[in-house]
C-alpha angles and dihedrals in degrees: 000000000000114000092218095075100066101141111150106243128211101212145023133212118235106207094192120189108315140022092204112100092205090067096049096084090051092049090046093052093045096050094041089054093048092047094051091047090050094050095042095044095048092044088055090053091051091047092048093051095045096046100044115072090201088065095054092109132115093258094055093039089060090043091055090050090049091051091051091049091048091055091051092043093056092040092061093067115015101059092052091049091050091050091050092051093046095048093037089231121124096190126123121177122241091246091046091051093051091046092049091049092049094054093040091055091043096055095037088055091047091052088053095048096042092053088054091048090050090051089052089051092054090046091055093044095051104029098037106024095154092056096037098093091044096050102034096060120155092255092052092047090050090049091053091053091045092052089049090054092048095049093046092047092050092049092048092049091049095050095046092044090053089051092054090066091062126090124216135208124249117278097012113192119206113206091214141075092245139024100278116190099229092048091050093051092049091052096052120112095209129071111295101182094110092045091051091049094049093045095051094040092052092045091049095044101042099030094038094048092050093047091047090051091051093048092048092048092052092044089058091042092053090048091052093046091052088056093058110102102206123070090220091055092051092049093049092050094047092044091063090057100040098089094046092046090052092051092046092050092048094047100044096038092053094044093048091044092053096049096040091051093047091049090051095051095043089200121132094185098054119110092212092086092052091049092048092048089063088074096067100025098049114002098049095050088046094052097044095081090049092050093050097041096045095047099038123074094194093055091045091051092050093047092050090052091050095051092042101249108159119239118255112256 
C-alpha cells in the first residue's frame, strides 16, 4: 500500500466467508449451532467437575479451566459475526477490532499454555506417581493457571500495543470473520517490520516452548509406559492421556495447518484462510467436551448424575 494515504480510520469491514447473500442464512444457522453446542458442552464439563467431589483433582481442575477458556475463545469472534450476518452490516469499529484482537490473543494463548500444563500434569502422574500428590497441590495448580494467565495477558498487551502504532488506509477490508493479527498487519499503510518481528518471535517463543514441553512430556510418558510390565497397566496409563493427546493433536495440527497454508498462498484477500481458521477457533472448542466425555468414565458418570440418568444396577 502507498505510504501517502495514512489517515487514521474509525472502522473496518469484515468480509467473512461469502459475498453471496443466499448463503448467509446457512452460514448463520451453522455457526449459531456450533456456538451453542460449544457453550453448552463446555458448561457441562465445568458443572460436572465442580459438582462431583471425585473430580476435584489437578487433571480435572485444568480441564475445567480449559473449558472456560474455550467458551471465552469462541465468544470473542462468533457472536460478532452472527450479528453482522443478521444485520447485514460487516462493519467493526477500530476500538472494537483492537478489543476483539486483544481477547482473541489472550484466550488463544491460554489454550496453548493450558494444554502444556495439562501435559505436565500427566507427566507427573505417570512418570513420578509417588511425588504427584506432594507436588501437584491445589496452590501449585492454581499458580500454574495464574502464570498462564499472566503470560498470555502480557503477550496480548504487547501485540495490541504494537498494532496501535500503525496507521491504516481508508475503507480497509479484512478478508476474515474476525480481526486477525496477521491480516491487520498486512493491511497497514505504515512500516510493519517491527510488528512482523514481534509477532513471529512471540509465536515461536510461546507456541514453540509450549509445544516442545508437550512433546517432551509425552516422550517421557511413552518411555515410562513401555517400562510397565503388565498390558493392563500400560492400557490404564495410556487411557489417562488419550483425551488430552487427542485435543492437543486437534489444536496444534489445525493451527499449524492454517498458518502454513496462509504462508504458502501469500494472499491476504483470500477467503481460504478464514475458512481454515474455523477449525481451531470454532470446531476444536466445540469438539473438546465430546472428546473428554466420550473417552472418560469419570466425566460420563458425573454428566449422567447431572442430567438424572440412573446408575446401572
